[in-house]
Every structure is written in C-alpha cells, then in structure tokens.
N, C-alpha and C positions, 0 to 999 in steps of 0.2 A: 504494500500500500504506500503510495507516494504522498508525503505530507507537504503542505505549503510552508513557506518560510514563517508565517505567523504561528502555525501549529508547532513547528520546531522550536521557535522562541518560547512559546508557552511551556513546552516540555522542559526546556533548559531552566526556565524560571521556577518551575515546580521543584526541580532538583536543587538549585542553588538557594533560592529564597525560602522555600517551604521544607526543604530537607527530605524530600521524597527520594528513596533509593532508586538508582537507575534501573535495577531489575524490576521494580514495581511499576515504573513508567513503561518499561518494555511490555510487561504483562497486561497492563490496563489500556495502553494507548497504541501498541503495535509498532513502536519505533525501536529498532535494535540497539543494543547497548553500545556497540562500537560507534555507531553514528551519533548516539547521544553524547558519548565521551568527546567526540570530535567537536560537536556543536557547543558543548560546555567550554572546551578550550578556546574555541572561536569567540564565544561570548566574553570570556574572561579577558581576552586580549583586546577585542574591538568594541564590546558592548552591543547595544541594540542595533547600531548602524550596520552591522554585518548582516542583519536579518531584514533590512528594509529593501523591498523590491524596487529597484530602479526602473523608471520608465525607459530609460536609454539602456541599451546593451553595453556591458562592460567591454572595453577595448583592451587587448593584451598586446603590447608592443613586442617586437622581436627581441629587443634588449631585455625586457622583463623575463621573457621565456628563457633566453640563454642564461641569464643570471640565475634563475631558478634551477635550471639543469646543472649549471656549474656548482651551485650549492649542494645539490644532491651527490654529484660525483666527487667533488673535492673535500667537502665537509661531512659526508655521510649523513646528511639530513634526510629525514623521511619525507615521503610525498605529503603526508599529513601536516608535518611541521612547516614545510614550504607553503602549502596551501593556506595554513593559518596566517603565516607572515604576509601573504598576499591578499588576505581576506576573501578567499574563495569559499563559496558555500558547498562546493563539490570537490573533494580532494582528488578525485579521479581525473580531473582536468590536468593536473601536473603529471600524473602517470601517462596520460595521452601524449603530452609534450615529450616526455622522456622516451616513450616507445617510438615516436616518430623520429626523434633524434638518433636513436640506436639503429633504426631500420634504414633511414634515408640520409642521415648526416645533417650537418649544420645548415646546409642550403634549404632543407625542407622546412625550417622554422621561419615563419613569416608573421607579420602583423595580422591579427585576426580579431573577430568578435568572440563573444562567449560561446560555450558549447551549444547552447540553445540555438544560436545563430547558424551553426554548422547544420543542425537538423533542419532549420528553416531553409537554408540554402539548398540542401539535398531535396527537400520537398518542392521547392520552386523549380529546380531542374526537372524533376519528375513530372510536375504539373505542366511545364512547357512542352515536354516530350509528349505527354498525353494529349494536350491541345493540338499539337502538330499532327499526331496520329488521327485524331478526330476530324481535323480539316482535310487530311488526305483521304479519309474514308468518305466524307461527304462529297469531295470532288470526284472520287471514283464512282460513287453512286450516281452522281449527276451525269458523268460520262456514259455509264451503262444505260441510263434512261434515254439519253440522247441517241445512243447507238440502237437501242431497241426501237425507238420511234422512227429513226431514219432508215433502218434496214429495209422495211417494206418499200419505201420510196426508191431506194437504190435498186431493188429488184425490179420494180415497175419500170424504171428508166432503162435498165439493161434489157428488159423484154421488148420495150418499144424500139430500142436501137437495133435489136436483132431482126425485128419485123421489117425494118426499112431496107 
C-alpha cells in the first residue's frame, strides 16, 4: 500500500511525539519498519519541509548526482544516508543513480527531474506512440473504404474500355 507524504509524516509524528513503537505503527497502519526508520531520520534532519509536496518537480543536477555517487564510493555512505542528506523522500533514487553509473559510466549521469518525472516521460512517449498508431489505423481504414468504393468504378471503366 502506497502512502502519501502526509500519511508518512503522520506516522513519523506518532512515533516521535507520541512515542508509539515502530512495530505498532507497522501493524496498525501498514507502513514497514524500514521505511518508517528512514522517514524518522529524514524528519529529524529536515523537519516537516521534507514531507511537503512541491508543486514543481525537484531538479537533480548532474553535479549533485556525481557528488552523491562519489560519497557512496569514497566514503562508504549508504544510499539511505545520501538520500537523507539530499532530502529525498525515496532512497531508491540514489541507488538508481549508482546503478546507472556502474552500468553506463559517468557520461550517463545527466540533469534530470524527479523519479516521478521519468515515469511521466515514459508515459508520454507511450501515449505519443499510441496516438500515432491510432492515426495510422484511421488513415488505413479510410484508404480501405476509398478502395472498396472505387473498385467497382474501376471495373466498370475497364469493361467499357474493352467494349470499344
């Protein structure tokens, strides 16, 4: 079950302010303990501003990504610690950057928007492809209709030219 940022913040406050144990929050609210621990650490470092949903998508510069990757390899920092330092609500973003770096090298690291924007970009590409296919289909149907209607006329003309 995916929780909103507001629900995550509420769970963190339950633990920090009300003293509810993490395992109790997991049992009653369905958020796993590992994620809860991450969000508690994020809250302790950044406060509520880490959980405010920005209308604008966060931009991650190439330099920021390379610095995070360098921190991981040179200082043995975990993905989660780097993500907390960057105020990322999803620590998996850092692991994606590192995986891309390992697989394709430094050249593959570029300025990008948030992970959500990647999904939106992929959806937009698929939507464009789908629209193009629908347009091609409509054009093909129209051509078929035209050919169906014009075929008897072509046959009639060819018969008339044979008679002469």
